[in-house]
mmCIF file of the N, C-alpha and C atoms, coordinates in Angstrom:
data_MODEL
# 
_entry.id   MODEL 
# 
loop_
_atom_site.group_PDB 
_atom_site.id 
_atom_site.type_symbol 
_atom_site.label_atom_id 
_atom_site.label_alt_id 
_atom_site.label_comp_id 
_atom_site.label_asym_id 
_atom_site.label_entity_id 
_atom_site.label_seq_id 
_atom_site.pdbx_PDB_ins_code 
_atom_site.Cartn_x 
_atom_site.Cartn_y 
_atom_site.Cartn_z 
_atom_site.occupancy 
_atom_site.B_iso_or_equiv 
_atom_site.pdbx_formal_charge 
_atom_site.auth_seq_id 
_atom_site.auth_comp_id 
_atom_site.auth_asym_id 
_atom_site.auth_atom_id 
_atom_site.pdbx_PDB_model_num 
ATOM 1   N N  . THR A 1 1  ? -6.707  -34.416 60.386 1.00 0.00 ? 1  THR A N  1 
ATOM 2   C CA . THR A 1 1  ? -6.509  -33.418 60.962 1.00 0.00 ? 1  THR A CA 1 
ATOM 3   C C  . THR A 1 1  ? -7.310  -32.207 60.431 1.00 0.00 ? 1  THR A C  1 
ATOM 4   N N  . ARG A 1 2  ? -7.923  -31.968 61.501 1.00 0.00 ? 2  ARG A N  1 
ATOM 5   C CA . ARG A 1 2  ? -9.022  -30.691 61.280 1.00 0.00 ? 2  ARG A CA 1 
ATOM 6   C C  . ARG A 1 2  ? -8.593  -29.067 61.906 1.00 0.00 ? 2  ARG A C  1 
ATOM 7   N N  . CYS A 1 3  ? -8.632  -28.259 60.858 1.00 0.00 ? 3  CYS A N  1 
ATOM 8   C CA . CYS A 1 3  ? -7.979  -27.125 61.183 1.00 0.00 ? 3  CYS A CA 1 
ATOM 9   C C  . CYS A 1 3  ? -9.144  -26.201 61.235 1.00 0.00 ? 3  CYS A C  1 
ATOM 10  N N  . ILE A 1 4  ? -9.322  -25.295 62.277 1.00 0.00 ? 4  ILE A N  1 
ATOM 11  C CA . ILE A 1 4  ? -10.326 -24.188 62.589 1.00 0.00 ? 4  ILE A CA 1 
ATOM 12  C C  . ILE A 1 4  ? -9.719  -23.092 63.047 1.00 0.00 ? 4  ILE A C  1 
ATOM 13  N N  . TYR A 1 5  ? -10.098 -22.004 61.875 1.00 0.00 ? 5  TYR A N  1 
ATOM 14  C CA . TYR A 1 5  ? -9.798  -20.732 62.104 1.00 0.00 ? 5  TYR A CA 1 
ATOM 15  C C  . TYR A 1 5  ? -11.213 -19.719 62.603 1.00 0.00 ? 5  TYR A C  1 
ATOM 16  N N  . LEU A 1 6  ? -10.263 -19.193 64.142 1.00 0.00 ? 6  LEU A N  1 
ATOM 17  C CA . LEU A 1 6  ? -11.140 -18.475 64.660 1.00 0.00 ? 6  LEU A CA 1 
ATOM 18  C C  . LEU A 1 6  ? -11.126 -17.050 64.313 1.00 0.00 ? 6  LEU A C  1 
ATOM 19  N N  . GLN A 1 7  ? -11.849 -16.515 63.533 1.00 0.00 ? 7  GLN A N  1 
ATOM 20  C CA . GLN A 1 7  ? -11.564 -15.446 62.815 1.00 0.00 ? 7  GLN A CA 1 
ATOM 21  C C  . GLN A 1 7  ? -12.201 -14.106 63.728 1.00 0.00 ? 7  GLN A C  1 
ATOM 22  N N  . ALA A 1 8  ? -11.414 -12.452 63.555 1.00 0.00 ? 8  ALA A N  1 
ATOM 23  C CA . ALA A 1 8  ? -11.822 -11.582 64.096 1.00 0.00 ? 8  ALA A CA 1 
ATOM 24  C C  . ALA A 1 8  ? -10.598 -10.484 63.999 1.00 0.00 ? 8  ALA A C  1 
ATOM 25  N N  . ARG A 1 9  ? -11.489 -9.566  63.574 1.00 0.00 ? 9  ARG A N  1 
ATOM 26  C CA . ARG A 1 9  ? -10.719 -7.981  62.957 1.00 0.00 ? 9  ARG A CA 1 
ATOM 27  C C  . ARG A 1 9  ? -9.522  -7.781  63.888 1.00 0.00 ? 9  ARG A C  1 
ATOM 28  N N  . PRO A 1 10 ? -8.703  -7.270  63.742 1.00 0.00 ? 10 PRO A N  1 
ATOM 29  C CA . PRO A 1 10 ? -7.575  -6.880  64.624 1.00 0.00 ? 10 PRO A CA 1 
ATOM 30  C C  . PRO A 1 10 ? -8.313  -5.832  66.139 1.00 0.00 ? 10 PRO A C  1 
ATOM 31  N N  . GLU A 1 11 ? -9.098  -4.986  65.511 1.00 0.00 ? 11 GLU A N  1 
ATOM 32  C CA . GLU A 1 11 ? -10.141 -3.736  66.678 1.00 0.00 ? 11 GLU A CA 1 
ATOM 33  C C  . GLU A 1 11 ? -10.397 -4.871  67.261 1.00 0.00 ? 11 GLU A C  1 
ATOM 34  N N  . PHE A 1 12 ? -11.028 -6.040  67.163 1.00 0.00 ? 12 PHE A N  1 
ATOM 35  C CA . PHE A 1 12 ? -11.817 -6.729  68.357 1.00 0.00 ? 12 PHE A CA 1 
ATOM 36  C C  . PHE A 1 12 ? -10.956 -7.495  68.854 1.00 0.00 ? 12 PHE A C  1 
ATOM 37  N N  . LEU A 1 13 ? -9.817  -7.932  68.404 1.00 0.00 ? 13 LEU A N  1 
ATOM 38  C CA . LEU A 1 13 ? -8.811  -8.343  69.174 1.00 0.00 ? 13 LEU A CA 1 
ATOM 39  C C  . LEU A 1 13 ? -8.161  -7.529  70.302 1.00 0.00 ? 13 LEU A C  1 
ATOM 40  N N  . TRP A 1 14 ? -7.552  -6.157  69.478 1.00 0.00 ? 14 TRP A N  1 
ATOM 41  C CA . TRP A 1 14 ? -7.349  -5.083  70.442 1.00 0.00 ? 14 TRP A CA 1 
ATOM 42  C C  . TRP A 1 14 ? -8.083  -4.835  71.476 1.00 0.00 ? 14 TRP A C  1 
ATOM 43  N N  . HIS A 1 15 ? -9.761  -4.860  71.561 1.00 0.00 ? 15 HIS A N  1 
ATOM 44  C CA . HIS A 1 15 ? -10.097 -4.550  72.468 1.00 0.00 ? 15 HIS A CA 1 
ATOM 45  C C  . HIS A 1 15 ? -10.276 -5.539  73.739 1.00 0.00 ? 15 HIS A C  1 
ATOM 46  N N  . ARG A 1 16 ? -10.128 -6.660  73.135 1.00 0.00 ? 16 ARG A N  1 
ATOM 47  C CA . ARG A 1 16 ? -10.091 -8.168  73.935 1.00 0.00 ? 16 ARG A CA 1 
ATOM 48  C C  . ARG A 1 16 ? -8.392  -7.789  74.641 1.00 0.00 ? 16 ARG A C  1 
ATOM 49  N N  . LEU A 1 17 ? -7.513  -7.631  74.209 1.00 0.00 ? 17 LEU A N  1 
ATOM 50  C CA . LEU A 1 17 ? -6.026  -7.927  74.498 1.00 0.00 ? 17 LEU A CA 1 
ATOM 51  C C  . LEU A 1 17 ? -5.408  -6.998  75.009 1.00 0.00 ? 17 LEU A C  1 
ATOM 52  N N  . ARG A 1 18 ? -6.114  -5.500  75.155 1.00 0.00 ? 18 ARG A N  1 
ATOM 53  C CA . ARG A 1 18 ? -5.419  -4.236  75.417 1.00 0.00 ? 18 ARG A CA 1 
ATOM 54  C C  . ARG A 1 18 ? -4.517  -4.156  76.323 1.00 0.00 ? 18 ARG A C  1 
ATOM 55  N N  . ARG A 1 19 ? -5.240  -5.199  77.496 1.00 0.00 ? 19 ARG A N  1 
ATOM 56  C CA . ARG A 1 19 ? -4.652  -4.743  79.036 1.00 0.00 ? 19 ARG A CA 1 
ATOM 57  C C  . ARG A 1 19 ? -3.622  -6.112  79.502 1.00 0.00 ? 19 ARG A C  1 
ATOM 58  N N  . ASP A 1 20 ? -3.599  -6.925  78.534 1.00 0.00 ? 20 ASP A N  1 
ATOM 59  C CA . ASP A 1 20 ? -2.861  -8.547  78.710 1.00 0.00 ? 20 ASP A CA 1 
ATOM 60  C C  . ASP A 1 20 ? -1.362  -8.300  78.360 1.00 0.00 ? 20 ASP A C  1 
ATOM 61  N N  . ARG A 1 21 ? -0.471  -8.207  79.597 1.00 0.00 ? 21 ARG A N  1 
ATOM 62  C CA . ARG A 1 21 ? 0.953   -8.020  79.550 1.00 0.00 ? 21 ARG A CA 1 
ATOM 63  C C  . ARG A 1 21 ? 1.411   -9.385  79.123 1.00 0.00 ? 21 ARG A C  1 
ATOM 64  N N  . ARG A 1 22 ? 0.868   -10.614 79.314 1.00 0.00 ? 22 ARG A N  1 
ATOM 65  C CA . ARG A 1 22 ? 1.353   -11.572 78.641 1.00 0.00 ? 22 ARG A CA 1 
ATOM 66  C C  . ARG A 1 22 ? 1.621   -11.929 77.502 1.00 0.00 ? 22 ARG A C  1 
ATOM 67  N N  . ARG A 1 23 ? 1.341   -10.897 76.559 1.00 0.00 ? 23 ARG A N  1 
ATOM 68  C CA . ARG A 1 23 ? 1.486   -10.820 74.906 1.00 0.00 ? 23 ARG A CA 1 
ATOM 69  C C  . ARG A 1 23 ? 3.169   -10.264 74.366 1.00 0.00 ? 23 ARG A C  1 
ATOM 70  N N  . PRO A 1 24 ? 4.017   -11.209 74.336 1.00 0.00 ? 24 PRO A N  1 
ATOM 71  C CA . PRO A 1 24 ? 5.063   -10.090 74.051 1.00 0.00 ? 24 PRO A CA 1 
ATOM 72  C C  . PRO A 1 24 ? 5.565   -9.824  72.897 1.00 0.00 ? 24 PRO A C  1 
ATOM 73  N N  . LEU A 1 25 ? 4.506   -10.288 71.606 1.00 0.00 ? 25 LEU A N  1 
ATOM 74  C CA . LEU A 1 25 ? 4.455   -9.886  70.250 1.00 0.00 ? 25 LEU A CA 1 
ATOM 75  C C  . LEU A 1 25 ? 3.530   -8.483  70.548 1.00 0.00 ? 25 LEU A C  1 
ATOM 76  N N  . LEU A 1 26 ? 2.757   -7.996  71.568 1.00 0.00 ? 26 LEU A N  1 
ATOM 77  C CA . LEU A 1 26 ? 2.323   -6.970  71.580 1.00 0.00 ? 26 LEU A CA 1 
ATOM 78  C C  . LEU A 1 26 ? 2.645   -5.828  72.222 1.00 0.00 ? 26 LEU A C  1 
ATOM 79  N N  . GLN A 1 27 ? 3.850   -6.122  72.897 1.00 0.00 ? 27 GLN A N  1 
ATOM 80  C CA . GLN A 1 27 ? 4.270   -4.863  73.564 1.00 0.00 ? 27 GLN A CA 1 
ATOM 81  C C  . GLN A 1 27 ? 5.415   -4.313  72.724 1.00 0.00 ? 27 GLN A C  1 
ATOM 82  N N  . VAL A 1 28 ? 4.876   -3.267  71.865 1.00 0.00 ? 28 VAL A N  1 
ATOM 83  C CA . VAL A 1 28 ? 5.499   -2.488  70.868 1.00 0.00 ? 28 VAL A CA 1 
ATOM 84  C C  . VAL A 1 28 ? 4.638   -1.183  71.571 1.00 0.00 ? 28 VAL A C  1 
ATOM 85  N N  . PRO A 1 29 ? 5.009   -0.372  70.866 1.00 0.00 ? 29 PRO A N  1 
ATOM 86  C CA . PRO A 1 29 ? 4.754   1.332   70.882 1.00 0.00 ? 29 PRO A CA 1 
ATOM 87  C C  . PRO A 1 29 ? 3.254   1.366   70.414 1.00 0.00 ? 29 PRO A C  1 
ATOM 88  N N  . ASP A 1 30 ? 2.772   0.494   68.986 1.00 0.00 ? 30 ASP A N  1 
ATOM 89  C CA . ASP A 1 30 ? 1.554   0.901   68.304 1.00 0.00 ? 30 ASP A CA 1 
ATOM 90  C C  . ASP A 1 30 ? 1.035   -0.765  67.882 1.00 0.00 ? 30 ASP A C  1 
ATOM 91  N N  . PRO A 1 31 ? 0.537   -1.489  69.172 1.00 0.00 ? 31 PRO A N  1 
ATOM 92  C CA . PRO A 1 31 ? -0.108  -2.850  69.245 1.00 0.00 ? 31 PRO A CA 1 
ATOM 93  C C  . PRO A 1 31 ? -0.961  -3.021  68.382 1.00 0.00 ? 31 PRO A C  1 
ATOM 94  N N  . LEU A 1 32 ? -2.105  -2.082  67.925 1.00 0.00 ? 32 LEU A N  1 
ATOM 95  C CA . LEU A 1 32 ? -3.367  -2.022  66.832 1.00 0.00 ? 32 LEU A CA 1 
ATOM 96  C C  . LEU A 1 32 ? -2.290  -2.614  65.551 1.00 0.00 ? 32 LEU A C  1 
ATOM 97  N N  . ALA A 1 33 ? -1.619  -1.437  65.233 1.00 0.00 ? 33 ALA A N  1 
ATOM 98  C CA . ALA A 1 33 ? -0.992  -1.850  64.175 1.00 0.00 ? 33 ALA A CA 1 
ATOM 99  C C  . ALA A 1 33 ? -0.070  -3.165  63.785 1.00 0.00 ? 33 ALA A C  1 
ATOM 100 N N  . ARG A 1 34 ? 0.471   -3.559  65.085 1.00 0.00 ? 34 ARG A N  1 
ATOM 101 C CA . ARG A 1 34 ? 0.967   -4.691  65.144 1.00 0.00 ? 34 ARG A CA 1 
ATOM 102 C C  . ARG A 1 34 ? 0.070   -6.038  64.922 1.00 0.00 ? 34 ARG A C  1 
ATOM 103 N N  . LEU A 1 35 ? -1.222  -5.899  65.254 1.00 0.00 ? 35 LEU A N  1 
ATOM 104 C CA . LEU A 1 35 ? -2.885  -6.802  64.906 1.00 0.00 ? 35 LEU A CA 1 
ATOM 105 C C  . LEU A 1 35 ? -2.267  -6.976  63.704 1.00 0.00 ? 35 LEU A C  1 
ATOM 106 N N  . HIS A 1 36 ? -2.778  -5.578  62.974 1.00 0.00 ? 36 HIS A N  1 
ATOM 107 C CA . HIS A 1 36 ? -3.258  -5.359  61.701 1.00 0.00 ? 36 HIS A CA 1 
ATOM 108 C C  . HIS A 1 36 ? -1.978  -6.206  60.820 1.00 0.00 ? 36 HIS A C  1 
ATOM 109 N N  . GLN A 1 37 ? -0.780  -6.091  61.391 1.00 0.00 ? 37 GLN A N  1 
ATOM 110 C CA . GLN A 1 37 ? 0.247   -6.611  60.233 1.00 0.00 ? 37 GLN A CA 1 
ATOM 111 C C  . GLN A 1 37 ? 0.432   -8.084  60.394 1.00 0.00 ? 37 GLN A C  1 
ATOM 112 N N  . MET A 1 38 ? 0.017   -8.720  61.684 1.00 0.00 ? 38 MET A N  1 
ATOM 113 C CA . MET A 1 38 ? 0.315   -10.048 61.772 1.00 0.00 ? 38 MET A CA 1 
ATOM 114 C C  . MET A 1 38 ? -1.176  -10.498 61.251 1.00 0.00 ? 38 MET A C  1 
ATOM 115 N N  . GLY A 1 39 ? -2.012  -9.839  61.178 1.00 0.00 ? 39 GLY A N  1 
ATOM 116 C CA . GLY A 1 39 ? -3.268  -10.674 60.377 1.00 0.00 ? 39 GLY A CA 1 
ATOM 117 C C  . GLY A 1 39 ? -2.828  -10.367 59.060 1.00 0.00 ? 39 GLY A C  1 
ATOM 118 N N  . ALA A 1 40 ? -2.381  -9.169  58.355 1.00 0.00 ? 40 ALA A N  1 
ATOM 119 C CA . ALA A 1 40 ? -2.375  -9.560  56.855 1.00 0.00 ? 40 ALA A CA 1 
ATOM 120 C C  . ALA A 1 40 ? -1.234  -10.689 56.893 1.00 0.00 ? 40 ALA A C  1 
ATOM 121 N N  . GLU A 1 41 ? -0.363  -10.721 57.271 1.00 0.00 ? 41 GLU A N  1 
ATOM 122 C CA . GLU A 1 41 ? 1.017   -11.877 57.003 1.00 0.00 ? 41 GLU A CA 1 
ATOM 123 C C  . GLU A 1 41 ? 0.311   -13.181 57.235 1.00 0.00 ? 41 GLU A C  1 
ATOM 124 N N  . ARG A 1 42 ? -0.428  -13.498 58.334 1.00 0.00 ? 42 ARG A N  1 
ATOM 125 C CA . ARG A 1 42 ? -1.176  -14.730 58.368 1.00 0.00 ? 42 ARG A CA 1 
ATOM 126 C C  . ARG A 1 42 ? -2.374  -15.108 58.306 1.00 0.00 ? 42 ARG A C  1 
ATOM 127 N N  . GLU A 1 43 ? -3.274  -14.182 58.022 1.00 0.00 ? 43 GLU A N  1 
ATOM 128 C CA . GLU A 1 43 ? -4.331  -14.778 57.279 1.00 0.00 ? 43 GLU A CA 1 
ATOM 129 C C  . GLU A 1 43 ? -4.695  -15.621 56.041 1.00 0.00 ? 43 GLU A C  1 
ATOM 130 N N  . PRO A 1 44 ? -3.691  -14.798 54.925 1.00 0.00 ? 44 PRO A N  1 
ATOM 131 C CA . PRO A 1 44 ? -3.991  -16.040 53.747 1.00 0.00 ? 44 PRO A CA 1 
ATOM 132 C C  . PRO A 1 44 ? -3.592  -17.145 54.339 1.00 0.00 ? 44 PRO A C  1 
ATOM 133 N N  . LEU A 1 45 ? -2.723  -17.654 54.874 1.00 0.00 ? 45 LEU A N  1 
ATOM 134 C CA . LEU A 1 45 ? -2.400  -19.265 55.095 1.00 0.00 ? 45 LEU A CA 1 
ATOM 135 C C  . LEU A 1 45 ? -3.526  -19.846 56.197 1.00 0.00 ? 45 LEU A C  1 
ATOM 136 N N  . TYR A 1 46 ? -4.078  -19.134 57.388 1.00 0.00 ? 46 TYR A N  1 
ATOM 137 C CA . TYR A 1 46 ? -4.965  -19.231 58.101 1.00 0.00 ? 46 TYR A CA 1 
ATOM 138 C C  . TYR A 1 46 ? -6.304  -20.028 57.183 1.00 0.00 ? 46 TYR A C  1 
ATOM 139 N N  . LEU A 1 47 ? -6.960  -19.192 56.074 1.00 0.00 ? 47 LEU A N  1 
ATOM 140 C CA . LEU A 1 47 ? -7.551  -19.407 55.289 1.00 0.00 ? 47 LEU A CA 1 
ATOM 141 C C  . LEU A 1 47 ? -7.302  -20.482 54.212 1.00 0.00 ? 47 LEU A C  1 
ATOM 142 N N  . GLU A 1 48 ? -6.532  -20.468 53.713 1.00 0.00 ? 48 GLU A N  1 
ATOM 143 C CA . GLU A 1 48 ? -5.844  -21.550 53.106 1.00 0.00 ? 48 GLU A CA 1 
ATOM 144 C C  . GLU A 1 48 ? -6.110  -23.088 53.802 1.00 0.00 ? 48 GLU A C  1 
ATOM 145 N N  . THR A 1 49 ? -5.295  -23.248 54.870 1.00 0.00 ? 49 THR A N  1 
ATOM 146 C CA . THR A 1 49 ? -5.141  -24.581 55.947 1.00 0.00 ? 49 THR A CA 1 
ATOM 147 C C  . THR A 1 49 ? -6.562  -24.911 56.315 1.00 0.00 ? 49 THR A C  1 
ATOM 148 N N  . ALA A 1 50 ? -7.439  -23.649 56.825 1.00 0.00 ? 50 ALA A N  1 
ATOM 149 C CA . ALA A 1 50 ? -8.438  -24.014 57.733 1.00 0.00 ? 50 ALA A CA 1 
ATOM 150 C C  . ALA A 1 50 ? -9.790  -24.512 56.817 1.00 0.00 ? 50 ALA A C  1 
ATOM 151 N N  . ARG A 1 51 ? -9.935  -25.545 57.508 1.00 0.00 ? 51 ARG A N  1 
ATOM 152 C CA . ARG A 1 51 ? -11.531 -26.293 56.664 1.00 0.00 ? 51 ARG A CA 1 
ATOM 153 C C  . ARG A 1 51 ? -12.640 -25.659 57.215 1.00 0.00 ? 51 ARG A C  1 
ATOM 154 N N  . ILE A 1 52 ? -12.912 -25.131 58.599 1.00 0.00 ? 52 ILE A N  1 
ATOM 155 C CA . ILE A 1 52 ? -13.717 -24.464 59.017 1.00 0.00 ? 52 ILE A CA 1 
ATOM 156 C C  . ILE A 1 52 ? -13.219 -22.975 59.127 1.00 0.00 ? 52 ILE A C  1 
ATOM 157 N N  . VAL A 1 53 ? -13.978 -21.879 59.163 1.00 0.00 ? 53 VAL A N  1 
ATOM 158 C CA . VAL A 1 53 ? -13.817 -20.649 59.209 1.00 0.00 ? 53 VAL A CA 1 
ATOM 159 C C  . VAL A 1 53 ? -14.960 -19.824 60.333 1.00 0.00 ? 53 VAL A C  1 
ATOM 160 N N  . VAL A 1 54 ? -14.330 -19.754 61.631 1.00 0.00 ? 54 VAL A N  1 
ATOM 161 C CA . VAL A 1 54 ? -16.019 -19.036 62.552 1.00 0.00 ? 54 VAL A CA 1 
ATOM 162 C C  . VAL A 1 54 ? -15.110 -17.580 63.072 1.00 0.00 ? 54 VAL A C  1 
ATOM 163 N N  . SER A 1 55 ? -16.179 -16.606 62.563 1.00 0.00 ? 55 SER A N  1 
ATOM 164 C CA . SER A 1 55 ? -16.216 -15.455 62.939 1.00 0.00 ? 55 SER A CA 1 
ATOM 165 C C  . SER A 1 55 ? -16.369 -15.510 64.725 1.00 0.00 ? 55 SER A C  1 
ATOM 166 N N  . ILE A 1 56 ? -15.699 -15.150 65.141 1.00 0.00 ? 56 ILE A N  1 
ATOM 167 C CA . ILE A 1 56 ? -15.786 -15.108 67.029 1.00 0.00 ? 56 ILE A CA 1 
ATOM 168 C C  . ILE A 1 56 ? -16.269 -13.567 67.278 1.00 0.00 ? 56 ILE A C  1 
ATOM 169 N N  . GLU A 1 57 ? -16.566 -12.813 66.822 1.00 0.00 ? 57 GLU A N  1 
ATOM 170 C CA . GLU A 1 57 ? -16.881 -11.502 67.157 1.00 0.00 ? 57 GLU A CA 1 
ATOM 171 C C  . GLU A 1 57 ? -18.521 -11.532 67.179 1.00 0.00 ? 57 GLU A C  1 
ATOM 172 N N  . GLY A 1 58 ? -18.949 -10.846 68.581 1.00 0.00 ? 58 GLY A N  1 
ATOM 173 C CA . GLY A 1 58 ? -20.564 -11.063 68.520 1.00 0.00 ? 58 GLY A CA 1 
ATOM 174 C C  . GLY A 1 58 ? -21.110 -12.048 69.180 1.00 0.00 ? 58 GLY A C  1 
ATOM 175 N N  . SER A 1 59 ? -20.111 -13.173 69.495 1.00 0.00 ? 59 SER A N  1 
ATOM 176 C CA . SER A 1 59 ? -21.158 -14.402 69.689 1.00 0.00 ? 59 SER A CA 1 
ATOM 177 C C  . SER A 1 59 ? -20.499 -14.897 71.304 1.00 0.00 ? 59 SER A C  1 
ATOM 178 N N  . PRO A 1 60 ? -21.945 -15.251 71.727 1.00 0.00 ? 60 PRO A N  1 
ATOM 179 C CA . PRO A 1 60 ? -21.157 -15.697 73.337 1.00 0.00 ? 60 PRO A CA 1 
ATOM 180 C C  . PRO A 1 60 ? -20.151 -16.746 73.196 1.00 0.00 ? 60 PRO A C  1 
ATOM 181 N N  . PHE A 1 61 ? -19.403 -17.326 73.841 1.00 0.00 ? 61 PHE A N  1 
ATOM 182 C CA . PHE A 1 61 ? -18.666 -18.652 74.207 1.00 0.00 ? 61 PHE A CA 1 
ATOM 183 C C  . PHE A 1 61 ? -19.171 -19.639 73.989 1.00 0.00 ? 61 PHE A C  1 
ATOM 184 N N  . ALA A 1 62 ? -20.552 -19.840 74.522 1.00 0.00 ? 62 ALA A N  1 
ATOM 185 C CA . ALA A 1 62 ? -21.006 -20.954 74.255 1.00 0.00 ? 62 ALA A CA 1 
ATOM 186 C C  . ALA A 1 62 ? -21.823 -21.610 72.841 1.00 0.00 ? 62 ALA A C  1 
ATOM 187 N N  . ARG A 1 63 ? -22.453 -20.321 72.007 1.00 0.00 ? 63 ARG A N  1 
ATOM 188 C CA . ARG A 1 63 ? -22.709 -20.174 70.954 1.00 0.00 ? 63 ARG A CA 1 
ATOM 189 C C  . ARG A 1 63 ? -21.466 -20.655 70.225 1.00 0.00 ? 63 ARG A C  1 
ATOM 190 N N  . LEU A 1 64 ? -20.522 -20.375 70.046 1.00 0.00 ? 64 LEU A N  1 
ATOM 191 C CA . LEU A 1 64 ? -18.895 -20.392 69.286 1.00 0.00 ? 64 LEU A CA 1 
ATOM 192 C C  . LEU A 1 64 ? -18.862 -21.925 69.359 1.00 0.00 ? 64 LEU A C  1 
ATOM 193 N N  . VAL A 1 65 ? -18.724 -22.574 70.326 1.00 0.00 ? 65 VAL A N  1 
ATOM 194 C CA . VAL A 1 65 ? -18.803 -23.843 70.611 1.00 0.00 ? 65 VAL A CA 1 
ATOM 195 C C  . VAL A 1 65 ? -19.605 -24.439 70.052 1.00 0.00 ? 65 VAL A C  1 
ATOM 196 N N  . ASP A 1 66 ? -20.806 -24.191 69.852 1.00 0.00 ? 66 ASP A N  1 
ATOM 197 C CA . ASP A 1 66 ? -21.999 -25.099 69.339 1.00 0.00 ? 66 ASP A CA 1 
ATOM 198 C C  . ASP A 1 66 ? -21.917 -24.708 67.845 1.00 0.00 ? 66 ASP A C  1 
ATOM 199 N N  . GLU A 1 67 ? -21.357 -23.804 67.429 1.00 0.00 ? 67 GLU A N  1 
ATOM 200 C CA . GLU A 1 67 ? -21.286 -23.814 66.008 1.00 0.00 ? 67 GLU A CA 1 
ATOM 201 C C  . GLU A 1 67 ? -20.195 -24.277 65.400 1.00 0.00 ? 67 GLU A C  1 
ATOM 202 N N  . VAL A 1 68 ? -18.864 -24.716 66.118 1.00 0.00 ? 68 VAL A N  1 
ATOM 203 C CA . VAL A 1 68 ? -17.757 -25.514 65.530 1.00 0.00 ? 68 VAL A CA 1 
ATOM 204 C C  . VAL A 1 68 ? -18.403 -26.782 65.668 1.00 0.00 ? 68 VAL A C  1 
ATOM 205 N N  . LEU A 1 69 ? -18.648 -27.029 66.786 1.00 0.00 ? 69 LEU A N  1 
ATOM 206 C CA . LEU A 1 69 ? -19.232 -28.833 67.177 1.00 0.00 ? 69 LEU A CA 1 
ATOM 207 C C  . LEU A 1 69 ? -20.411 -28.960 65.825 1.00 0.00 ? 69 LEU A C  1 
ATOM 208 N N  . GLN A 1 70 ? -21.149 -27.767 65.436 1.00 0.00 ? 70 GLN A N  1 
ATOM 209 C CA . GLN A 1 70 ? -22.179 -28.628 64.574 1.00 0.00 ? 70 GLN A CA 1 
ATOM 210 C C  . GLN A 1 70 ? -21.453 -28.473 62.885 1.00 0.00 ? 70 GLN A C  1 
ATOM 211 N N  . ARG A 1 71 ? -20.220 -27.764 62.739 1.00 0.00 ? 71 ARG A N  1 
ATOM 212 C CA . ARG A 1 71 ? -19.677 -27.277 61.579 1.00 0.00 ? 71 ARG A CA 1 
ATOM 213 C C  . ARG A 1 71 ? -18.584 -28.940 61.284 1.00 0.00 ? 71 ARG A C  1 
ATOM 214 N N  . LEU A 1 72 ? -18.337 -29.261 62.583 1.00 0.00 ? 72 LEU A N  1 
ATOM 215 C CA . LEU A 1 72 ? -17.449 -30.586 62.830 1.00 0.00 ? 72 LEU A CA 1 
ATOM 216 C C  . LEU A 1 72 ? -18.398 -31.998 62.266 1.00 0.00 ? 72 LEU A C  1 
ATOM 217 N N  . ALA A 1 73 ? -19.705 -31.923 62.954 1.00 0.00 ? 73 ALA A N  1 
ATOM 218 C CA . ALA A 1 73 ? -20.079 -32.814 62.807 1.00 0.00 ? 73 ALA A CA 1 
ATOM 219 C C  . ALA A 1 73 ? -20.526 -33.721 61.341 1.00 0.00 ? 73 ALA A C  1 
ATOM 220 N N  . PRO A 1 74 ? -20.685 -32.794 60.508 1.00 0.00 ? 74 PRO A N  1 
ATOM 221 C CA . PRO A 1 74 ? -20.641 -33.482 59.011 1.00 0.00 ? 74 PRO A CA 1 
ATOM 222 C C  . PRO A 1 74 ? -19.430 -34.239 58.846 1.00 0.00 ? 74 PRO A C  1 
ATOM 223 N N  . ALA A 1 75 ? -18.232 -33.828 59.313 1.00 0.00 ? 75 ALA A N  1 
ATOM 224 C CA . ALA A 1 75 ? -17.200 -34.366 58.777 1.00 0.00 ? 75 ALA A CA 1 
ATOM 225 C C  . ALA A 1 75 ? -16.723 -35.367 59.147 1.00 0.00 ? 75 ALA A C  1 
ATOM 226 N N  . GLN A 1 76 ? -17.186 -36.090 60.329 1.00 0.00 ? 76 GLN A N  1 
ATOM 227 C CA . GLN A 1 76 ? -16.807 -37.150 61.279 1.00 0.00 ? 76 GLN A CA 1 
ATOM 228 C C  . GLN A 1 76 ? -17.444 -38.638 60.569 1.00 0.00 ? 76 GLN A C  1 
# 
């Protein structure tokens, strides 16, 4: 099993998710603070578990897919 961590700062995630009402954990008075809290709690586990870490900020979706596939290739 391969674990890939698609990494992003809370501010970036907030910008993408600020209008999404389908995220129950973000339906709080300060969603950005909640994203910071969740990141602080989860990121150590993600970094420990993931074999590949890819920053998703500033890259088009197609480029992210290519990067993940390239980084998976040597492991096959």
